[in-house]
C-alpha positions in Angstrom: 15.3 -12.6 27.5 14.6 -10.4 30.4 11.1 -9.4 30.9 11.5 -8.6 35.0 11.1 -4.4 35.1 13.2 -4.9 38.1 16.2 -6.4 36.1 16.7 -3.2 34.3 15.7 -0.8 37.4 12.3 -0.2 36.4 9.2 0.3 38.6 6.9 -3.2 39.4 4.0 -1.7 37.7 6.0 -1.4 34.4 5.0 -4.1 31.8 7.5 -5.4 29.4 7.2 -8.1 26.8 9.3 -10.6 24.8 8.1 -10.3 21.2 11.4 -11.6 19.4 15.1 -12.7 19.9 16.2 -9.0 19.7 13.1 -7.6 20.5 10.9 -6.1 23.5 7.7 -4.4 23.9 6.3 -1.9 26.4 2.6 -2.6 27.3 0.6 0.7 27.9 -2.9 -0.3 26.8 -4.9 2.5 28.9 -8.3 3.8 27.7 -7.7 7.4 27.7 -5.0 8.8 24.9 -1.7 8.8 25.2 -0.3 11.8 25.4 3.1 13.6 24.6 4.1 13.6 28.7 3.2 10.0 28.3 5.7 9.6 25.5 8.1 11.0 27.2 8.4 8.6 30.0 8.3 5.8 27.7 11.3 7.4 26.3 12.8 7.6 29.6 12.0 4.0 30.3 13.2 2.5 26.5 16.7 4.5 27.7 16.7 2.8 30.7 16.3 -0.2 29.0 18.9 0.1 26.8 21.4 1.5 29.2 21.5 -2.2 30.4 21.0 -3.7 26.9 21.9 -1.7 23.9 21.0 -4.2 21.1 17.4 -4.0 22.0 14.6 -3.0 19.7 12.0 -1.8 21.4 8.0 -1.6 20.6 5.5 0.2 22.2 2.5 -1.7 22.8 -0.7 0.7 22.8 -4.6 1.3 21.7 -4.9 3.3 18.9 -5.9 6.4 21.3 -2.4 8.0 20.8 -1.6 11.6 19.4 0.5 12.2 16.6 3.0 14.5 18.4 3.6 11.3 20.6 3.6 9.4 17.5 6.3 11.5 16.4 8.5 11.6 19.4 8.6 7.7 19.5 9.5 7.6 15.9 12.7 10.0 16.8 13.6 8.0 19.4 13.7 4.6 17.5 10.4 2.8 19.6 8.2 1.2 17.2 4.0 1.3 17.9 2.1 -2.1 17.9 -1.7 -1.7 17.9 -3.9 -4.0 19.7 -7.6 -3.4 20.6 -9.2 -2.6 24.0 
């Protein structure tokens, strides 16, 4: 699976990981809390990826510092969340 962000028309700073056969992870591991504004940007990234490959399942890879509104927004857009330690 393609993990180069340029393939999907994304900025080079975007970190993508191959998780499974048809699953791609968007890595956003930061020390600060992920707020709803950040989640909206992640949804935009996910929509850009799905415009190229609509069959992909997407996951956000992040720390546990994420607000509940962000989790609800990601869930409504069918983006899973995978937690990792810093």
